[in-house]
C-alpha positions, 0 to 999 in steps of 0.5 A: 083618442086625441089626433096629437097622441096618434101623431106623435106615436106615429112621428116617434115609431117611423123615426125610430125606423129609420134610425134602427132598422135602417141603419140595420140594413145599410150594414147588412147590403154594403151601403157606401162600402164601395169607393165607386162613383154612382151611375150619375157621374160615371155615365152623366149624358146631360139628359137622364144621367145627371148627379144631383145635390141630395135635397135637390134629389129628395124633392124629386124622389119624395114629390114623385112617390108621393103623388096622390097616393097618401092621401087618396089611399087612406081616405079611400080605406076609410071610406071602405069601413076600415076603422083608423086602427088598421090603417094606422098599424098598415102604415107603421108596420108597411113602411118601416119593414116594407115599403122602406126596405122595398125603395131602398132596395130598388135604388141600391140595387139599381146603383149597383146595376149601372143605374138600369131598372128593376126589369134589367136587375130581373134579367141579369139575375134571374132570366131574360124570359123574367124581365120581358114579363115585368116589362110588358106589365110595368109599362101596361101599369104605367099608361094606367098611371098617366092616364089616371094622373092626366085626368086628375091632373086636367079635372083640378085645372078644368072649368065647369060649363053648365049648358054652354055656359061658365059656371065662374063660381064653381070654376074660379079655384080651378083657375087659380090652381092652373095659372100657378102651376104653369107659373111654377114650371116657368121659375123651375126652368130658370131655377134649373137655368141658374142652379147649373148653368150660371152655377148660382149658390143652391142655398141662395137659389132655394130662397129666391125659389121659395119667394117665387113660389109665394109670389106666383101664388099671390098672382094665381089668386088674382090673376088668372084668366085661363078657364078652359075645359078639362078635355082641352086640359087633357091635350094641353097635358100631354104636350107638356108630358111629351116635352117633360119626358125628353128634356135634360132632367136638370132643366125641368124634372128636378128643379120643378120636383125639388121647388114642389118638394117646398109645397110638399113640406108646407103642406106637411107642416100646414096639416102638423099645425092644422092637428095642434090647433084643431085637436081632431079626435079620431073618435070620430072615425070607426077604430076596427072596422064598420058596415058601408052603405051601398048605392041600392041602400045595403050594407056590405062589410069589407074585407081587411085582407086583402082589401086593406092592403092594395087601397093603402099603397103609398104611405105603406108600400108601393110598387110605383116607388120601386119604379122611380127609384131605379128610373129616375133617382138612381140615375142622379144619386150623387153618392151612395149614402144618400140612398138611405135619407132619399129612398128609405127616409122618403118613405117614411117621410110619405107615412108621416103624411098619410098618417095626417091625412087620418087626422085631416079626415077625423077633423072633418068628420068631427063636424060631418057624420055625412063625410064618407060622402066627401071626395078626397080633395074636400076631405084632406083640403077642408079637413085642414082647413077647418081645424085652422078657420073653424069658420070657414072665412077668408083663411079657410078659402085661401088654405083650402085653395093652397092645399089643392094646388099642392095637391095637384103639383103632386099629381103633374110631378108624379104624371111627368115622372111616370111618363119618363119611366114608361118611355125608358121601359119602352126603350129597354123592352128592344134592347139586349142590355147583355149585349151591351145594346143601346139606342145609339148602336142597333139598327132596323127596327130596335133603332126605331122603337128605342128611339126616345121621341117614338117611345114617348109619343107612343106612351102618351098617346096610349095614356091620354088616350085611355084617360079620355075613354074611360080609364076608370072601368079598369081602375080597380085593378091598379091597386093589386097591379101596383102591389104586385110591382112592389112584390116582383120588386122586393123580389128583384132585390132580393135575387141579386142580394143573395147572388152577391152573398148578402144578407137578404131575409129582410125581404122573403116575408115583405114578398110572400106577404105582397105575392099572397094579397096579390092573387087573392085580390085579383081572384076576387076582382076576377070572380066579382068582374065575370058575375057582372058578365054573366048578369048580362049588359056590361060594357068592356070594362068588366071583360078586360078587368076579368081577363087582365086578372087572369094574366097578372095571377099567371104572370105573379105566378111564373115570375114567383116561380123563378125567383124561389127556384133561383132563391133556393139555389142560392141556400143550397151553394151558400 
């Protein structure tokens, strides 16, 4: 099959899902029926609760949920031997009926709960015990996200040193990305000041902002004096996310994410052009499944169930999205009717990106039969750039650098959003929302631990510390943990909708499926870790994975029982 045909079919299916299924969801849940203002207006505080125009908030939300996920997920699935067909089917079906419902539902539920998180929704509709368990689990997952994304960002910025000597040729591309990224932060602050404090028209500011992006890219391509090691960049990134997590959203988060979205849209457009110019043959990839050659030369067929469904998360369904929807997006939503295009539409747009990634890998694989040995950045950036410039000349070099810059920008956006979300989770853990407790009206240890600065510093220390000391040893758990978050997010919204008498049946099958996927994956992973431990010589990674795997299975079962019990009572009283 030609990549153009695959792209057209995929986009058509996703557009139909948005128009018809998305509209039906709005009617079933009563989106827009209430005349009450959103929390961004009723609780506006100039820091976290700040109403944003729909295009600006779409930029924040899309940039935050996209991150590296829709690029690395499909590529990892293909490298594991899963064919393009099951990947694409999961992306389309998952996006329309799982991920879109999950993200849209989480945002809508949070808006109707005063912009509070999924944890508070669970507390109000299930139990306080369920809330505490969820917050602990979500916070630890976010720490892992902070560690991973900080490492990715530092890696894309870091220079290469060979025996203490700078390898200029190998480091120049990263230095360009680092320079442009730093300049990007500056223009974002200026943009936020002009729009929110000088009331500059959004249209004019957007045009000037796009021109500024082009200018700083030109500067960064030609002037990039910062050749620092990845470890040094880790410290700098840590300092940045401390500031970004406590700074009012209008200063940095909203404008940076909005401007970053233009890079994302440009990347999507570039990828579409590449597909139409390069005509990638999807036949260069396996259709259903192929064996993977391991390091010892043996071949292995990975299990499509459950591995595929934990590998492709962003681009189908991802628990991290519910934390973004209920953590930051709900606090900035200007109108309730903006929820569908931002949450449901944002998820489906991410699905389009995931399909484009598969086309990019196919384009790369047409010219390199050893494609599976390349990294995600090389496969994605190289695949798109080579389809436009097969000669690998100057156009290829510029496009590749721009694509790596965009990839890094997404990671940085998700990183500061994840840090802010983790800060919210940490603060919420010490407060009882049912009693109206806030960081301002509590005393004693609660006053200290719910302080935004204390919560942020603890979060960053844990995240950066783990990132510099082997987060990859437990990263294998992230896929399962992330999908467990998705299952619990679906469960939380389903219980709330049932409690208010609204149709929640569209959540039940996705929720049950993701719970089964998660538990199965965790059991298999724990079994593998125990096998490594019994062989002897294992470091701390397998031990931690085994312990956390068991705890996550218990958590999933406990919360599932509470949720199912709540939903069953709703049916009896209906």
